[in-house]
C-alpha positions in Angstrom: 0.0 0.0 -0.2 2.6 2.4 0.8 4.5 1.9 -2.9 1.2 2.5 -4.5 1.1 5.8 -2.2 4.8 7.0 -2.8 4.1 6.1 -6.5 1.2 8.2 -6.9 3.1 11.2 -4.9 6.1 10.4 -7.4 3.4 11.0 -10.6 1.7 13.7 -9.2 5.0 15.6 -8.8 5.6 15.3 -12.5 2.1 16.4 -13.7 2.4 19.5 -15.8 -0.6 21.8 -14.1 -2.3 24.4 -16.4 -1.3 28.2 -15.5 -3.9 30.4 -14.3 -4.5 32.1 -17.5 -4.7 28.5 -19.5 -7.5 27.8 -16.9 -9.5 31.2 -17.8 -9.3 30.3 -21.2 -10.8 26.6 -21.4 -13.8 28.0 -18.9 -14.5 30.4 -21.0 -14.9 28.4 -23.6 -16.7 26.0 -21.4 -18.8 28.3 -20.4 -19.7 29.8 -24.1 -20.1 26.0 -25.4 -22.8 25.3 -22.5 -24.4 28.9 -23.1 -24.8 27.9 -27.1 -25.9 24.4 -26.4 -28.7 26.1 -24.3 -29.6 28.3 -26.9 -29.4 25.8 -29.5 -31.5 23.2 -27.3 -34.1 26.1 -26.1 -35.0 27.0 -29.4 -35.4 23.5 -30.7 -37.7 22.8 -27.6 -39.8 26.5 -28.3 -40.1 25.2 -32.2 -41.4 21.5 -31.0 -43.6 23.2 -28.6 -45.3 25.6 -31.0 -45.5 22.9 -33.7 -47.3 20.7 -31.3 -49.4 23.3 -30.2 -50.3 24.2 -33.3 -51.2 20.3 -34.6 -53.3 20.1 -31.1 -55.6 22.8 -32.2 
């Protein structure tokens, strides 16, 4: 068990962590993509709702 933990610690020291600006950039991409998908799916939902409402009249 201790050999495993020691190996994990050694590997964690070799990890290249992203910089603050890289984190900001990646977070911005995720937020924009999330908003775009929300708008696309929201618009599709609205179109289908209008279609179902029109068909049920």
